[in-house]
Structure formats: C-alpha cells, structure tokens
C-alpha positions as CSV (number, residue, x, y, z in Angstrom):
1,M,39.3,157.2,44.5
2,A,42.8,156.1,45.5
3,K,42.3,157.8,48.9
4,D,39.1,155.8,49.3
5,R,40.9,152.5,48.5
6,K,43.7,153.4,51.0
7,H,41.1,154.2,53.7
8,A,39.3,150.8,53.1
9,A,42.7,149.0,53.2
10,D,43.6,150.8,56.5
11,E,40.2,149.7,57.9
12,G,40.8,146.2,56.8
13,D,44.3,146.2,58.5
14,G,42.7,147.5,61.7
15,E,40.2,144.7,61.7
16,Y,43.0,142.2,61.1
17,R,45.2,143.6,63.8
18,D,42.3,143.5,66.3
19,A,41.3,139.9,65.4
20,L,45.0,138.8,65.6
21,Y,45.4,140.5,69.0
22,R,42.4,138.7,70.4
23,L,43.6,135.4,69.0
24,Q,47.1,135.8,70.4
25,V,45.6,136.5,73.8
26,E,43.9,133.1,73.4
27,L,47.2,131.5,72.4
28,V,48.8,132.9,75.6
29,K,45.9,131.3,77.6
30,L,46.6,128.0,75.8
31,Q,50.3,128.2,76.6
32,R,49.6,128.8,80.2
33,H,47.4,125.7,80.3
34,V,50.1,123.7,78.5
35,I,52.7,124.7,81.0
36,T,50.5,124.2,84.0
37,K,49.3,120.8,83.0
38,G,52.7,119.6,81.6
39,L,51.2,119.0,78.1
40,K,53.2,118.5,74.9
41,L,52.0,120.3,71.7
42,L,53.5,119.7,68.3
43,I,52.4,121.6,65.2
44,L,53.7,120.8,61.7
45,F,53.5,123.3,58.9
46,E,53.8,122.0,55.4
47,G,53.1,123.5,51.9
48,R,54.7,124.6,48.7
49,D,57.4,127.2,48.6
50,A,56.0,130.7,49.4
51,A,52.8,129.3,50.9
52,G,53.2,131.5,53.9
53,K,54.5,129.1,56.5
54,D,57.1,131.6,58.0
55,G,54.6,134.4,58.5
56,T,51.9,132.1,60.0
57,I,54.4,130.5,62.5
58,K,55.6,134.0,63.4
59,R,52.0,135.1,64.3
60,V,51.4,131.9,66.3
61,T,54.6,132.2,68.4
62,E,55.0,136.0,68.5
63,H,53.8,136.5,72.1
64,M,54.5,133.1,73.6
65,S,57.1,132.4,76.2
66,P,60.5,131.8,74.4
67,R,61.4,129.3,77.2
68,E,58.6,126.9,76.4
69,T,58.2,127.7,72.7
70,R,60.5,126.5,69.9
71,V,60.4,126.8,66.1
72,V,62.3,124.1,64.3
73,A,63.4,124.5,60.6
74,L,66.1,121.9,59.8
75,G,68.4,122.4,56.9
76,K,70.0,119.9,54.6
77,P,70.9,116.6,56.5
78,T,74.5,115.9,57.3
79,E,76.2,112.8,56.0
80,R,75.7,111.1,59.4
81,E,72.0,112.1,59.5
82,S,71.5,110.8,56.0
83,S,72.8,107.4,57.1
84,S,70.6,107.3,60.3
85,W,67.0,106.2,60.7
86,Y,65.0,108.7,58.8
87,F,62.9,110.1,61.6
88,Q,65.9,110.2,64.0
89,R,66.9,113.8,63.2
90,W,63.5,115.2,64.3
91,V,63.3,113.2,67.6
92,P,65.6,115.5,69.6
93,Y,63.3,118.5,68.8
94,L,60.0,116.9,70.0
95,P,58.3,118.8,72.8
96,A,58.9,117.8,76.4
97,A,56.3,118.5,79.1
98,G,55.0,122.1,79.1
99,E,56.4,122.9,75.6
100,I,54.9,124.0,72.3
101,V,57.0,123.2,69.2
102,C,56.3,124.3,65.6
103,F,58.0,122.5,62.8
104,N,58.5,124.6,59.7
105,R,58.6,121.7,57.4
106,S,59.1,118.3,58.9
107,W,59.6,114.6,58.1
108,Y,57.2,115.2,55.2
109,N,60.2,116.6,53.2
110,R,60.6,113.1,52.0
111,A,57.0,113.0,50.5
112,G,57.5,116.4,48.8
113,V,60.9,118.1,48.0
114,E,63.0,114.9,48.3
115,R,60.7,112.9,46.1
116,V,60.2,115.6,43.4
117,M,63.8,116.7,43.3
118,G,65.2,113.1,43.3
119,F,66.9,113.4,46.7
120,C,65.5,110.0,47.9
121,T,65.0,106.6,46.2
122,D,61.7,104.9,45.5
123,A,62.4,102.3,48.2
124,E,63.1,105.1,50.8
125,L,59.9,106.8,49.7
126,D,57.8,103.6,50.1
127,E,59.4,102.9,53.5
128,F,58.5,106.5,54.6
129,F,54.8,106.1,53.6
130,D,54.6,102.7,55.3
131,T,56.1,103.9,58.6
132,A,55.1,107.6,59.0
133,P,51.6,106.8,60.3
134,F,53.1,104.4,62.9
135,F,55.7,106.9,63.9
136,E,53.0,109.5,64.4
137,Q,50.8,107.1,66.3
138,M,53.7,106.5,68.7
139,L,54.1,110.2,69.3
140,V,50.4,110.6,70.0
141,R,50.4,107.5,72.3
142,S,53.3,109.0,74.2
143,G,51.2,112.1,75.1
144,I,52.1,114.5,72.3
145,S,49.2,116.5,70.8
146,L,50.0,116.5,67.1
147,H,48.5,118.9,64.5
148,K,49.4,118.8,60.8
149,Y,48.7,121.9,58.6
150,Y,49.1,122.0,54.9
151,L,49.0,125.6,53.5
152,D,47.7,125.4,49.9
153,I,48.2,128.0,47.2
154,D,47.6,128.1,43.4
155,R,50.2,128.4,40.8
156,D,49.7,132.1,40.0
157,T,50.0,133.0,43.7
158,Q,53.2,131.0,44.1
159,A,54.7,132.7,41.0
160,E,53.8,136.1,42.3
161,R,55.2,135.5,45.7
162,L,58.4,133.9,44.5
163,E,59.0,137.0,42.2
164,D,58.4,139.3,45.2
165,R,60.8,137.2,47.2
166,R,63.5,137.6,44.6
167,K,63.1,141.4,44.5
168,D,62.9,142.0,48.2
169,P,66.4,142.5,49.7
170,L,65.1,141.5,53.2
171,K,64.0,138.1,51.9
172,Q,67.1,137.0,50.0
173,W,67.7,134.3,52.6
174,K,64.6,132.6,51.4
175,V,65.7,132.2,47.8
176,S,67.2,128.8,47.0
177,P,67.7,126.5,44.0
178,V,64.6,124.5,45.1
179,D,62.6,127.7,44.8
180,E,63.7,128.1,41.2
181,A,62.4,124.6,40.4
182,A,59.1,125.0,42.2
183,L,57.1,126.3,39.3
184,S,58.5,124.0,36.7
185,H,57.7,121.1,38.9
186,W,54.2,122.3,39.8
187,K,52.4,119.2,38.6
188,D,55.0,116.9,40.2
189,Y,54.5,118.6,43.5
190,S,50.7,118.3,43.1
191,R,50.9,114.6,42.5
192,A,53.3,114.2,45.5
193,R,51.0,116.2,47.8
194,N,48.0,114.1,46.8
195,E,49.7,110.8,47.5
196,M,51.0,112.2,50.8
197,F,47.5,113.1,51.8
198,A,46.1,109.7,50.8
199,R,48.8,107.7,52.6
200,T,49.4,109.7,55.8
201,H,46.0,111.1,56.7
202,H,44.9,109.0,59.6
203,A,42.8,109.2,62.7
204,S,45.7,109.8,65.1
205,A,47.1,112.7,63.0
206,P,44.8,113.9,60.3
207,W,45.7,116.6,57.7
208,T,44.2,120.0,58.0
209,V,44.3,122.0,54.7
210,V,44.3,125.8,54.7
211,R,43.5,127.7,51.6
212,A,46.4,130.2,51.8
213,G,45.9,132.7,49.0
214,N,45.2,135.5,51.5
215,K,48.0,135.7,54.1
216,K,46.0,137.5,56.7
217,K,43.0,135.1,56.5
218,T,45.5,132.2,56.5
219,R,47.1,133.3,59.8
220,L,43.8,134.1,61.5
221,N,42.2,130.8,60.5
222,V,45.2,128.6,61.4
223,I,45.2,130.1,64.9
224,R,41.4,129.7,65.2
225,D,41.5,126.1,64.1
226,L,44.3,125.3,66.5
227,L,42.5,126.9,69.4
228,T,39.3,125.1,68.5
229,R,41.1,121.8,68.7
230,C,42.8,122.5,72.0
231,D,41.1,122.5,75.4
232,Y,42.2,125.2,77.9
233,E,40.6,127.3,80.6
234,D,38.7,130.6,80.0
235,K,38.5,130.0,76.2
236,D,36.6,132.8,74.4
237,R,34.6,130.7,72.0
238,D,33.3,133.6,70.1
239,V,36.8,134.4,68.9
240,V,38.1,131.0,67.9
241,L,35.6,129.7,65.3
242,P,37.5,129.2,62.0
243,D,36.1,129.8,58.5
244,P,35.3,126.3,57.0
245,S,35.8,127.6,53.5
246,I,39.4,128.4,54.3
247,V,40.4,125.6,56.8
248,F,39.1,122.1,56.7
249,Q,40.1,118.5,57.3
250,F,41.4,116.7,54.2
251,E,38.9,114.6,52.2
252,Q,39.5,113.0,48.8
253,E,36.6,114.9,47.3
254,R,38.3,118.2,48.0
255,L,40.9,117.3,45.3
256,A,38.1,116.9,42.7
257,N,36.0,119.9,43.5
258,G,38.7,122.5,43.4
259,D,39.0,123.2,47.1
260,I,42.6,122.1,46.9
261,A,44.7,123.6,44.1
262,A,45.3,121.2,41.2
C-alpha cells in the first residue's frame, strides 16, 4: 500500500515537473519579448508568513536571464529611509526598459505587518491608503506593467508550515520574531488584508488572489495567470490557462463565501 502511494506521488511529481517545464519555456518567451520590445514588468508578491512567496518567485525566475531579472526583498528600513517619503525606498528598484522585477513583499508592508505589529501610526496608514492607488497609477502611466498577487492560506496551513520552518536547518534564515506573532495575530492580519483589498484594488492595478494551500498548484497557476495577462509572440495558449478555483481577481463576495481564508 505504501509503495502504491509512493508511486502515485512520483507520478504526480512527474506531471508537476512537466507542467512547470512547459510554463518556464513560456516565461523565457515572455522575457525575450520584454527585452526585445523594451518593456517593463513589475510583479508584487504578498501574503501571510509561510504563504509560499519564496518558492513561487524562485520558479518564476529560475530560468530567466539574471541580467534582466531581479528579485527585491527589502529588510527593515534604515533611519534615513524611515524619515523619507514612504514609497521612496522602492523607487530605485523599479524595472527599466527590458527588465522583469519581482518584489517579495512591497510597499504593502505598511498595510500588513507594519499595521498589525504597530510599526506605523494611524495617520501614516491612512496616508498610505490614500496615496498607494495614485502611486501605482503613476507607475502604470509611465509604462510599467504592474501585477499584484496575494497568496492566501488558512490558519492550519500556516501553523504547519511555520513549524516545519522552525525544524528545518536549511530554513533558519526565514525564522523571525514576526513569524512568532503571525498565528497569535491571525484575525488582525485578516482584518488588515481585507481593508487592504478594499482600498487598493483598482482598475490600474487590481489584486489577484491565489489559494496557496498546495504549493505546486500555487506555482503553476501564478505562472499561468501571469502569462495569460501578458502578450508575447508564439504563446502556447493550451499551456497557460489558469484554474479559476485557485487564482482569481479579488471581489468583495469572495470574503463572504470562503474563497479567501477568514
């Protein structure tokens, strides 16, 4: 029986690797188009701790040109950065012509971690909500193609992944005091996320939600969705269609019907 289960898992892994390979070929086509046409592609990845942002970004960028691809994951702001215009610290990392940039967390730190953990004032939070859509509209008007993904997991999944992270000696760099507070502040993060969606989901840069309980399906469907949203030559349209039960554009009704974890 155990042998049968292992065989089934191996087959599933084979299907996943085949699907991922075909999608990564499409990503290479997309990058070639971005470079040739001098386009600017910016992808934001948000979500709770242990939602799978690192692994998803790794699969997106794994076979892309390192010259034209950057992953940005900023740490705690310096004293100077804290006294600057809030969005200023991200501006130097925005894509130039021919570049693809992935932000592993972004200016939305203010709407999530900073808000829940008390790292910003109510006035700073209100200013952020008032100005973030305008900032993003400026980016889009400047020629940046902006895509915002929120990876959504339930409380049990987060608890299991955080425990695995603590036990894995190769993942110790991921463990932080904020992680330790993640579960105890679950409801606070849910309320913060819901307001973030309500106040920063707009036509120029809508939120795309990904149900991220299954890491492999998350990675495949994020890539499919991204490829679906981007025009490039020689696209294999049979490969890039995402599962609408896993990845979808934010709608208020999704919070009530359970599509987004409470």
